[in-house]
C-alpha positions in Angstrom: 106.0 93.2 82.3 109.2 94.9 83.2 109.9 97.0 79.6 114.3 96.0 78.8 114.3 100.6 78.7 111.3 102.8 80.2 109.3 105.0 78.0 109.5 108.3 77.3 107.6 111.8 76.8 104.5 111.5 78.4 103.5 109.6 81.1 101.7 106.7 80.1 100.5 103.7 80.6 103.3 102.1 82.1 104.5 105.3 84.4 101.2 104.7 86.4 102.3 100.6 86.4 105.4 100.6 87.6 105.7 104.3 89.8 106.1 101.8 93.0 109.3 100.1 91.0 110.7 104.3 90.4 109.8 104.9 94.4 112.1 102.0 95.3 114.6 102.6 93.1 115.0 106.2 93.8 115.1 105.2 97.9 118.0 103.0 96.5 119.5 105.4 94.9 118.8 107.6 98.2 120.4 105.4 100.5 123.7 104.2 97.8 122.4 101.1 96.4 124.8 99.6 94.4 123.6 99.8 90.3 124.1 95.8 89.9 121.4 95.1 93.7 119.2 97.5 93.0 119.1 96.3 89.9 118.6 92.9 91.0 116.6 93.3 94.8 114.5 95.9 93.1 114.2 95.0 89.6 114.5 91.1 89.7 117.0 91.5 86.6 119.8 89.8 85.6 122.6 92.0 86.7 125.0 89.4 83.6 122.3 90.2 80.8 124.1 92.6 78.5 121.6 95.3 78.7 121.3 95.1 82.3 123.3 98.5 83.7 120.8 100.3 80.3 116.8 99.3 82.3 118.0 99.7 85.3 119.4 103.1 84.0 116.5 104.4 82.4 114.1 103.5 84.7 116.2 105.0 87.8 116.0 108.2 84.6 112.2 108.1 84.2 111.4 107.8 87.6 113.5 110.9 88.2 111.7 112.8 85.0 108.2 111.6 86.8 109.0 113.2 90.4 110.8 116.1 88.7 109.9 118.1 85.4 106.5 116.1 84.5 105.4 115.9 88.3 102.3 117.9 86.7 101.9 116.2 84.1 102.2 112.8 86.6 99.6 113.7 89.0 97.3 115.4 85.8 97.9 111.6 83.9 97.4 109.5 87.7 93.4 111.6 88.6 94.8 114.7 89.9 94.7 117.9 89.1 98.0 119.9 89.8 98.3 123.7 89.5 101.7 123.3 87.8 100.3 122.5 84.6 98.2 124.8 84.2 
């Protein structure tokens, strides 16, 4: 189930369950897809909902964190040892 706002802080089971979503959001951003199109097609949320933009934004920001600053922690949390966090 998609949360209204993505998790923050250490990597969570929610992150693990939404890796494909995070990847799709990053791909959509790179392709120049508008937020409302990505939210509707990738996240399957109603863009008319008052919280839709915030939901999309928080998940995109979490995706960026996972592949950036949180990469080492994500690799360890998902069962791979990373030299980045040692």
